[in-house]
C-alpha positions, 0 to 999 in steps of 0.5 A: 781335219779342216777347220773353218773358224769364225769366217765372215765374207761378202760379195758385192757388199752383201754379207753371206757368211757371218762368223761361221764355223765348222770342222770336218774330220779327215776323210769326210764326204760332206754335202754342202747344202743351202738355198740358192744364193746363200753363199755356198760357192762363196765359201768354196772361194774362201777355202781356196783363197780366191776370196779374202775373208773379212774375219776368221781362219781356215786351217787345212793340214800342211801339204794337203793338195786341194782340187776343184774343177776349173771354170774354163773347160779345156779346148786345145788340140790335145787328146782327152787322155793327154789332158787328163794325164797332164793334170798330174803335174808331179808325174809329168815333171818326173817323166820329163826329167827321166828322159834327160837325167844322167845321175844314177842316184837321181834316176833311182829317186825318180823311179822310186817316186814314180812307183810311190805315186803309182805313175805306171798305172796312170793311163789306165786310171785316167781312161777308167775315169773318162770312161765313167764320165761317158768317153769311150776309147775312140773319144778319149783319143780325139782332141778336146776342141772337137767336143762341145762345152758341156763335154769339155767340162766333163774332161775338166772334172776327169782331170781333177778326179785323176789327181786325187787331191786330199781335199776335193771341192765339187760345185754342182758337178752333175749340171753337165752330166747325164743320169748315167754319168751322175750315177757313176760319179755318185759311186766314185765319190762314195769310194773316194779315199780322201775328203770331199765337199760337194755342193749339190741339189741332187737328193740321191747324190746327197743320200748315197755318196756323202756321210755328212751334211754342212748346212749353210743357213742364216749366214751360219754353218751347221754340221750334221752326221749322216746323209740328206734324209737324216739331215732333214729329220735332225733339222726338223727335230732341232727346229721343233725343239727350238720353237718349243724353247722359244715359246717357253722363253717368250712366256717367261719373259711375258710373265716377268714383263707383266710384273715389271709393268704392274709394280715399277711405279709403286715404291713398295715394289720398286726393289722387286721390280728392279730385280725382275728387270735384271732377271729379264736381261739375264734370261735373253731370248731364243731365236725364232726358227726362220723358214724360207718360203718356197714359191710353189710351181703350178702347171695349168690344167688342160681344158680337155684331154684327147683320147689315147693314144695322143702320139703314135709312131710307126716305123719312125726315123728322125735326124738332122741330115737326110739319110743319116737318122739319129733314131730309127725303127721307132714304134711307140705310143703315148697315152694321155695319162703317161708319165715317161722318163727317157734314159740313156747316155748323152749323145744317144738321142734323148733330146732329138726324140723330144724335139721329134715328138714336139714337132721341132724335127720332122720325121725322115721316114715312117708315120708320126700321128698326133691326136687332134687339137693336141697341145704340147709344151716344151722346156729345154735348158738351152731355151734360157738364152731365149728370154729377152734380157731386159724384159721382166717376167710380167712383160714376158707374160703380157706378150701372151695375154696382151688384152688382160688387166695387170692383175691377171698378168701378175697372177699368171706370173705368180703361178710360175713360182716367182715372188712379187719382188721378182716380177719387175726384175729384168730377166738378165738379173734373175737367178738361174732357178728363177729363169727356169721357173719363168721358162717352164711357166711360158712353156706350159702357158697354153695348158698343154696336154703333153709336157716335155721337160728336158733337164728342168732341174739344173738351176733348181735347189732341193726345195724348188725341185720338191715344188716341181715334183708336186707340180708334176704330180698335180698336173693332169696331162702326160709328161715326158721327162729327161733328167739326171735327177733320179729322185725326180724321175722316181717321184713323178714317172711310171714308165722308163724308155731307153734311148740307145743303139739308135732307137727307143725301147721300153725298159722293163726294170726300175731305176735300181736295176738301171743303176746297177747296170750302169755302175756295176760295170764301171763303164757308162756306155755298157747299157743293157741291150733291149733287142733279142739278138741271139737268145730270148729274154727268158734265156738271157735272164736264166743265164744272168741268174746262173752267172750271179749264183756262181759269183755269189761267194765272190759277191759276199766277200766284196760285201764283207769288205765293204762292211769292214771299210765302213766300220774302219772309216767310222773308227778313224772318224771317231779317233780323228774327232778325239785327237782334234781335242787339244785337252787330250794331249794336256790331260792324258798324253799317254791316251793320246799316243795310244789313240794315234797308234790306233788311228795308224793301225786302222788306216793301214787296215783300211788301205789294205781292205780298199786294195782288196776290194778293188781287186775283187770288184774288178774280178767280179765285174769282168766275170759279170761282163762275161 
């Protein structure tokens, strides 16, 4: 169990945690949520000891191993698989000692310990994690220095996952993952055998991977059981009850105060008035529910939509070097009301396609036709660096409307979702979310007919993502979206295109089907083939159906084990909660001993069930891979 008691902490003089407390049972998968700037990363720093707390304590079981992604991504000449394997310091030290040890007893101890930590399967486990995060066998053998910063961060994530710490701390891990990697990580966290605390604004991650929510709000921590959707419902109900209680409290206080005001000057009523004053003091007040207002996002409506298709591609090919196209065989059309999400692993060409459509890359061959007077707005995360650091949002917008009055300029900034107090703030001092809002507003400034958004949510919290969803759904133009946020995709688009195998094709399934294809295999690179190579689509569907039917008993057994592990996890959590109560040991020591015994038996059953689940799942995946 992890117990945070009465913690207070400041950053740059600003109080972010004020006597905050929360307890997490062992094995909890907790999503840490709260507005940007609320102090979530600060809490992580306090937990790890990188930041001292002004008050309070954090209790973590003795000898518990803690792990988090290192801030600096590895950039050495070592191969990726070597870097991940070396993250397990104990294994590396034991293997090194085994090379030189001569004492037979010590050699036996080393080998027994290597067996205990499952060292001999380490390379397979490391390769599996790297594969899930997007590195094929060839990439795993390459030096880390040959990869960009974002890919190196995946290696850092793989390293901490490989060490399998007792307490895993993840701070926005999906910011450097694509949709496929995010889906894999979601499944991995859900099955992780130890405690996880994850800071995330990805609604699907918080709905599918965690079993509890810790809400950081008004400098306090509140624990909620269940996923994010359940948290929202519970929070809304609690807020409603609190508002009713406050209204009732305010009415009672007003009634007492009225009596005091009327009779405090009358000698005959002085005693009663004084008793009312004491009653008023004892009553106290009920705090108001403080609702943080989220600025809406607004995209200007196109003045006139051109006739469909607004984009038509015939035999198109595009790349960065002559004769080496990244994408080819492009035969696509985009209509004026299309809402399209681009799927596919990072590196397959999604951003290349977006640049091609937006005119930032010329076609190498084929024909690209744009509707007359078509306006295209383009947003990409890397453009955050294009903002002028010392200029305010107002100054950025004024450059686009130099002759307009100040009030009109500020009105346009407000439409971008920036509060009044942020309008005069230099870009370098804006938060990541505020910069993203400004940049999206600049991209859509001239009321485009087609809006292309490449990973727009990386710095947006959940409420700002909701504002973006509403803005896109209100926008009257066409949209092309690249995002690792599945909830954003499902809430705003109606067509899915797959960027894979050097081309772009329509994906006829939905996001659930796409997720199954990615996660079930455990290998992100195994994406569905769109081309009809040897069999027709109908034949392939029949083969797949026959294969699923033959594997139905095995799948049923896997589902039964998953249900059992869920029940055992809940049982263990309940027992942990009871065993955490010191009064149990004082009042009923025999009952405490029995509870501890039950917990041990349940933990043993859970370990056996998980091992069986892994074996059967591997068998099922191998059979499905055919």
